[in-house]
LUMKETI-369900 format. One record per residue (C-alpha): x, y, z. Coordinates in steps of 0.25 Angstrom, whole numbers, padded with zeros to 4 digits, always signed. Layout:
XYZ;...
! end
This chain:
+0069+0120+0179;+0065+0112+0166;+0069+0096+0164;+0078+0094+0153;+0075+0081+0144;+0083+0070+0141;+0088+0079+0129;+0091+0093+0135;+0077+0099+0132;+0069+0107+0142;+0055+0100+0146;+0046+0111+0150;+0031+0116+0148;+0036+0121+0134;+0039+0106+0130;+0024+0102+0132;+0016+0104+0120;+0002+0100+0116;-0002+0098+0100;-0016+0101+0097;-0023+0089+0088;-0019+0095+0076;-0004+0096+0080;-0004+0082+0087;-0010+0075+0075;-0001+0081+0065;+0012+0079+0075;+0008+0065+0077;-0001+0059+0065;+0003+0046+0067;-0004+0046+0081;-0016+0048+0072;-0016+0043+0058;-0004+0032+0059;+0006+0033+0049;+0007+0045+0037;+0011+0039+0026;+0010+0044+0011;-0004+0035+0008;+0005+0023+0002;+0001+0015+0015;-0015+0012+0018;-0012+0017+0033;-0006+0030+0029;-0011+0041+0036;-0019+0047+0024;-0029+0036+0023;-0030+0036+0039;-0035+0053+0038;-0045+0047+0026;-0050+0036+0035;-0052+0045+0048;-0061+0053+0039;-0068+0041+0033;-0069+0035+0047;-0079+0047+0051;-0086+0044+0039;-0088+0030+0042;-0094+0033+0056;-0104+0041+0053;-0108+0029+0043;-0107+0019+0053;-0117+0029+0063;-0127+0027+0050;-0124+0041+0043;-0119+0043+0030;-0118+0031+0018;-0109+0038+0010;-0093+0043+0011;-0086+0050+0000;-0071+0051-0002;-0063+0058-0012;-0047+0059-0012;-0042+0068-0023;-0026+0067-0022;-0025+0071-0007;-0038+0077-0004;-0048+0069+0003;-0063+0071+0006;-0073+0062+0012;-0088+0065+0014;-0096+0057+0022;-0112+0057+0026;-0113+0056+0040;-0119+0066+0049;-0107+0076+0048;-0100+0082+0060;-0108+0090+0067;-0106+0104+0062;-0100+0112+0073;-0090+0100+0076;-0084+0101+0062;-0071+0106+0067;-0069+0100+0080;-0072+0086+0074;-0060+0087+0065;-0051+0096+0073;-0052+0093+0088;-0045+0081+0094;-0056+0071+0102;-0068+0077+0095;-0079+0069+0088;-0093+0059+0090;-0086+0048+0091;-0082+0048+0106;-0097+0046+0109;-0099+0030+0106;-0114+0032+0103;-0113+0040+0091;-0101+0033+0085;-0102+0019+0093;-0093+0010+0083;-0084+0021+0076;-0070+0020+0069;-0065+0032+0075;-0066+0036+0089;-0055+0045+0093;-0058+0059+0086;-0046+0060+0080;-0048+0055+0065;-0052+0069+0058;-0042+0076+0066;-0032+0069+0061;-0036+0069+0047;-0039+0086+0050;-0024+0087+0056;-0017+0079+0044;-0025+0086+0032;-0017+0097+0026;-0032+0101+0022;-0045+0096+0030;-0059+0101+0029;-0071+0095+0034;-0086+0098+0031;-0098+0093+0039;-0113+0093+0034;-0124+0092+0044;-0139+0094+0043;-0137+0102+0032;-0125+0111+0038;-0111+0110+0035;-0098+0116+0042;-0083+0114+0034;-0069+0116+0042;-0056+0116+0035;-0042+0112+0042;-0029+0112+0038;-0018+0102+0045;-0029+0101+0056;-0030+0117+0057;-0044+0123+0056;-0043+0133+0044;-0057+0135+0041;-0072+0133+0048;-0083+0135+0039;-0096+0140+0045;-0107+0130+0046;-0115+0132+0033;-0129+0125+0027;-0126+0112+0019;-0133+0103+0009;-0124+0091+0009;-0128+0079+0016;-0122+0076+0031;-0109+0073+0032;-0094+0077+0032;-0084+0080+0022;-0070+0079+0024;-0058+0085+0014;-0044+0083+0019;-0030+0082+0013;-0020+0075+0020;-0007+0084+0025;+0006+0081+0017;+0014+0086+0024;+0009+0074+0035;+0007+0063+0023;+0016+0066+0015;+0017+0063+0000;+0003+0057+0002;-0007+0050-0008;-0019+0042-0006;-0019+0029-0010;-0033+0025-0016;-0031+0009-0013;-0031+0012+0002;-0043+0021+0002;-0051+0011-0008;-0048+0002+0003;-0051+0011+0016;-0064+0014+0009;-0068+0000+0007;-0066-0005+0021;-0074+0007+0025;-0086+0001+0015;-0086-0014+0020;-0086-0009+0034;-0099+0000+0031;-0107-0008+0021;-0116+0001+0011;-0107+0014+0015;-0102+0021+0001;-0088+0028+0002;-0086+0035-0011;-0070+0037-0014;-0067+0047-0026;-0081+0042-0032;-0078+0027-0031;-0089+0021-0021;-0085+0011-0011;-0096+0002-0004;-0097-0010+0001;-0111-0020+0004;-0105-0031+0011;-0094-0027+0021;-0083-0034+0024;-0088-0046+0014;-0084-0036+0002;-0072-0032+0009;-0065-0046+0009;-0072-0048-0005;-0063-0036-0009;-0051-0038-0002;-0050-0054-0007;-0050-0061-0019;-0063-0070-0021;-0056-0081-0029;-0046-0084-0017;-0055-0085-0006;-0057-0098+0000;-0073-0096+0004;-0082-0084+0002;-0080-0074+0012;-0087-0076+0025;-0095-0063+0030;-0100-0061+0043;-0106-0050+0052;-0111-0046+0066;-0113-0035+0074;-0100-0026+0073;-0091-0036+0067;-0091-0041+0052;-0082-0052+0047;-0079-0058+0032;-0067-0069+0032;-0063-0077+0021;-0049-0085+0016;-0043-0083+0004;-0028-0089-0002;-0018-0077+0004;-0009-0078+0014;-0011-0072+0028;-0023-0065+0033;-0031-0053+0027;-0040-0047+0038;-0048-0033+0038;-0053-0029+0050;-0061-0017+0054;-0066-0011+0067;-0078+0000+0065;-0076+0003+0050;-0061+0003+0052;-0051-0005+0045;-0041-0010+0056;-0028-0011+0048;-0020-0018+0058;-0031-0026+0064;-0033-0026+0078;-0042-0034+0089;-0053-0036+0081;-0045-0042+0068;-0038-0051+0079;-0050-0055+0085;-0056-0060+0072;-0043-0068+0067;-0044-0076+0082;-0059-0076+0081;-0058-0082+0065;-0049-0094+0070;-0056-0098+0083;-0069-0098+0075;-0063-0106+0064;-0056-0115+0073;-0070-0118+0081;-0078-0121+0067;-0068-0131+0062;-0065-0137+0076;-0049-0136+0071;-0039-0128+0078;-0034-0121+0065;-0022-0114+0067;-0025-0099+0068;-0017-0095+0055;-0022-0105+0047;-0036-0101+0048;-0033-0085+0046;-0024-0089+0037;-0029-0082+0022;-0040-0076+0028;-0047-0064+0023;-0056-0057+0032;-0061-0045+0038;-0068-0040+0051;-0076-0028+0055;-0080-0024+0069;-0086-0014+0076;-0082-0009+0090;-0086+0002+0101;-0075+0012+0102;-0063+0003+0095;-0049+0006+0100;-0039+0006+0088;-0025+0006+0091;-0022+0019+0083;-0028+0030+0079;-0028+0024+0064;-0036+0013+0069;-0031+0002+0062;-0029-0009+0074;-0041-0011+0084;-0037-0012+0098;-0051-0013+0104;-0053-0027+0113;-0069-0026+0112;-0080-0023+0103;-0086-0014+0113;-0080-0008+0126;-0080-0016+0137;-0088-0026+0129;-0084-0039+0120;-0070-0042+0117;-0066-0041+0100;-0062-0055+0101;-0075-0061+0107;-0083-0052+0099;-0075-0057+0084;-0076-0071+0090;-0091-0071+0094;-0094-0066+0080;-0086-0076+0071;-0089-0087+0080;-0103-0086+0077;-0103-0079+0062;-0091-0086+0056;-0094-0102+0062;-0108-0100+0057;-0104-0096+0044;-0095-0107+0044;-0105-0117+0048;-0113-0110+0036;-0104-0112+0026;-0097-0126+0025;-0089-0122+0012;-0085-0110+0017;-0079-0117+0031;-0072-0128+0022;-0066-0117+0014;-0061-0110+0027;-0055-0123+0032;-0048-0128+0019;-0041-0115+0020;-0038-0115+0034;-0032-0128+0031;-0023-0124+0019;-0017-0115+0028;-0013-0125+0039;-0007-0134+0027;+0001-0121+0022;+0005-0117+0036;+0010-0131+0039;+0018-0133+0026;+0025-0120+0028;+0028-0122+0043;+0041-0129+0040;+0047-0119+0031;+0041-0108+0038;+0050-0112+0051;+0063-0114+0043;+0059-0100+0036;+0057-0093+0049;+0070-0100+0055;+0078-0094+0044;+0070-0080+0044;+0074-0079+0059;+0089-0082+0056;+0088-0071+0044;+0081-0060+0055;+0093-0061+0062;+0103-0056+0052;+0093-0052+0041;+0100-0044+0031;+0087-0043+0022;+0079-0035+0033;+0083-0021+0039;+0073-0020+0049;+0068-0008+0055;+0064-0003+0069;+0048-0003+0069;+0039-0013+0065;+0025-0013+0060;+0020-0026+0070;+0027-0020+0083;+0020-0013+0095;+0024+0000+0096;+0030+0001+0109;+0040+0015+0113;+0033+0029+0120;+0029+0034+0106;+0020+0022+0101;+0014+0031+0090;+0028+0034+0084;+0033+0020+0085;+0019+0016+0077;+0021+0025+0065;+0035+0020+0064;+0028+0006+0063;+0019+0009+0054;+0030+0015+0045;+0038+0003+0045;+0042-0002+0032;+0052-0013+0026;+0057-0012+0012;+0059-0024+0005;+0071-0021-0006;+0079-0028-0017;+0094-0030-0015;+0103-0021-0006;+0105-0011-0012;+0091-0006-0010;+0090-0010+0003;+0102-0004+0006;+0096+0010+0002;+0084+0008+0010;+0091+0003+0022;+0100+0014+0023;+0089+0025+0021;+0078+0018+0027;+0072+0022+0042;+0077+0011+0051;+0065+0011+0061;+0055+0010+0051;+0060+0004+0037;+0066-0009+0036;+0072-0015+0024;+0072-0029+0018;+0080-0034+0006;+0078-0044-0003;+0088-0052-0013;+0085-0050-0026;+0069-0055-0031;+0061-0061-0021;+0054-0074-0027;+0041-0073-0034;+0032-0081-0024;+0019-0079-0032;+0011-0092-0031;+0021-0098-0019;+0016-0102-0005;+0019-0095+0007;+0031-0105+0008;+0039-0098-0002;+0039-0085+0009;+0047-0095+0019;+0055-0103+0010;+0059-0090+0003;+0070-0083+0012;+0068-0069+0008;+0053-0069+0009;+0053-0076+0023;+0063-0065+0027;+0054-0055+0021;+0043-0061+0028;+0048-0061+0041;+0053-0046+0039;+0039-0042+0037;+0034-0052+0047;+0021-0057+0040;+0024-0071+0041;+0012-0073+0049;+0004-0062+0043;+0006-0047+0042;+0001-0043+0057;+0015-0043+0060;+0021-0036+0047;+0034-0029+0054;+0032-0017+0043;+0020-0009+0039;+0026-0005+0026;+0033-0018+0016;+0040-0008+0005;+0045-0016-0008;+0056-0008-0011;+0064-0013-0024;+0070-0004-0036;+0062+0002-0048;+0067-0007-0058;+0061-0021-0063;+0067-0029-0054;+0063-0020-0043;+0048-0021-0048;+0049-0037-0049;+0055-0037-0034;+0042-0029-0031;+0032-0039-0039;+0040-0050-0031;+0038-0045-0018;+0024-0041-0019;+0021-0056-0023;+0026-0060-0009;+0018-0051-0002;+0005-0053-0010;+0006-0068-0009;+0011-0071+0003;+0007-0057+0013;-0004-0050+0005;-0009-0045+0017;+0005-0036+0018;-0001-0030+0005;-0016-0029+0009;-0013-0022+0020;-0004-0010+0013;+0010-0015+0018;+0017-0017+0006;+0024-0005-0003;+0032-0002-0015;+0042+0008-0012;+0043+0018-0022;+0058+0025-0025;+0062+0036-0035;+0065+0032-0047;+0072+0046-0052;+0081+0056-0043;+0080+0068-0051;+0089+0080-0046;+0097+0092-0047;+0107+0099-0039;+0096+0105-0031;+0083+0095-0030;+0083+0081-0030;+0070+0074-0035;+0066+0059-0033;+0055+0054-0043;+0049+0042-0042;+0043+0041-0057;+0045+0047-0071;+0036+0058-0069;+0042+0063-0055;+0055+0063-0063;+0051+0071-0074;+0044+0081-0064;+0057+0081-0057;+0066+0084-0069;+0056+0096-0072;+0056+0101-0059;+0071+0101-0058;+0074+0105-0073;+0088+0104-0081;+0094+0093-0079;+0092+0086-0066;+0099+0072-0062;+0091+0060-0063;+0093+0048-0057;+0085+0034-0059;+0085+0026-0048;+0082+0011-0052;+0086+0004-0039;+0084+0007-0024;+0099+0004-0023;+0102+0018-0030;+0095+0027-0022;+0106+0030-0010;+0100+0029+0005;+0099+0044+0008;+0089+0045-0006;+0082+0033-0002;+0079+0039+0012;+0069+0049+0005;+0062+0038-0001;+0059+0028+0009;+0056+0039+0021;+0044+0048+0023;+0041+0051+0008;+0042+0035+0004;+0034+0031-0007;+0029+0017-0006;+0017+0011-0015;+0008+0001-0008;+0007-0012-0014;-0009-0012-0015;-0018-0025-0018;-0031-0022-0020;-0043-0030-0016;-0048-0034-0029;-0032-0038-0034;-0033-0053-0035;-0018-0054-0029;-0015-0069-0035;-0019-0067-0048;-0012-0054-0047;+0001-0062-0043;+0000-0070-0052;-0001-0063-0064;+0011-0055-0060;+0020-0064-0053;+0015-0079-0058;+0019-0086-0071;+0010-0079-0080;+0022-0074-0089;+0016-0071-0101;+0004-0065-0095;+0012-0054-0088;+0024-0052-0101;+0011-0048-0108;+0006-0039-0098;+0019-0032-0097;+0021-0031-0113;+0005-0024-0113;+0010-0014-0102;+0024-0011-0104;+0028+0003-0103;+0042+0010-0108;+0044+0022-0101;+0055+0032-0107;+0062+0041-0098;+0059+0055-0104;+0069+0062-0096;+0079+0059-0107;+0072+0066-0117;+0068+0079-0108;+0074+0092-0115;+0087+0097-0108;
! end
């Protein structure tokens, strides 16, 4: 007799189901590419697909084959061509469609490779509406085409005049990645990182070339503003390790860490080893027991290591878990410390001016920290009392910084990655979002009117201003973004002049005191519809004038048109559509060449006449043409 489970359903042999590789990837994509997303976040799945294919090209380059990679993205179609050895022709289909198939299990062939699990291109194949691969090898070529991981055509091997290498075309499946779009800025950052870690490699993207001659030195030069550096960038290279270090005037730490050419956005053992080793070497050099936070305050640094068979904490390889550099060999901590203890110590002895500038920066941070200590204590006590009955924050269940628990950790991690806090203006807006939100992953922080313009103020104001202090506590970023509670910080304001002003004030707050939040792609602007166009049969929500005109034309006749001016005007039932799976949000991006302080000074400083002239010169007056449409 078959047993019944707690829900009364029979549990028999028929209950057991085996999924093939394609079905499993499509059913549980989060296991393979992290979150899905629509392309508005740098860690969305469409960029992971792109990266998985490029990683294979990079591995070929690292093995000494191919100095050029060509990438083209036209609308939603991705084309990637490398000039490595090319997939062995008899294995073209297997390599992109059979799980655990690849050359990287033999560490002699790919000893310090990025991808070691034989999953990468299979995930791209399974999650693509269309996938085509062609291998060119020794004057011959072989092509195969797939749809959602299913082989639809395998071409016969043929002669070819092409140079050796692999050509991949794919179109991400829009039933998996809904309403997706590629953000060019994210792709550019991805490609630059590949170039910095592979000096001399030339990557072409939509006709534009990316190449680096000086590795991590070039990275820091691009990521920092020369005028704000306290001393010239220190650039050190050794066997399987490279670092670049400087200090600037920003708050917080800006660290970029890499393993075997992979940008580990969430750090890991190598990044922590660098943070600890840098503190120890500096203390030993100056023979002073400086506080670690003072040594690392305002640091901008990059560290890249190469290890044998790296262990990552997820398939997307965003955090390194390896404790040793080689299997059973030297610990990561000892490896990084020994390198810095020798090379950084030598550099500081040979460059006393740089050493003196570093010392002054550390001692300035020490003074600032001590000045803040008293205010900080009072502010934190106020924040603790407020947290007991904080009406400003309506929290969610899952948070970005927590260790996943429970049986289904993959599902928990997915929810943590989707954790979002909406920063709203006033009670009406926060009320609509609160009623419509997903209580598991979406929190709401309600502002009272317009926040303070904090441009030019010191961090002291963050503690003295109750609203700013409560916001930093809600985000949990007081000591840096390592413990950030929400992956997505979404500014949700009305689509009017006051709403735009509040956006600017909040962006100024983040750029002034927590720039790493913006640089790491955590800050967004919520897009909500400006118009609702409907008749008795259909309702269409429109985000701009062009969409409105298109909707009017589609519905015909005289549809009812509603203009939403404030978030409070949108009912909770309607609002749930705009903050769910199809939520539109624009990332707040700071390009490396942007001089943040100059930007803030111009738009948020006291140069009112210049701003007034700019507004007058660029003023646009839009006329609502719907009133003049023929009836």
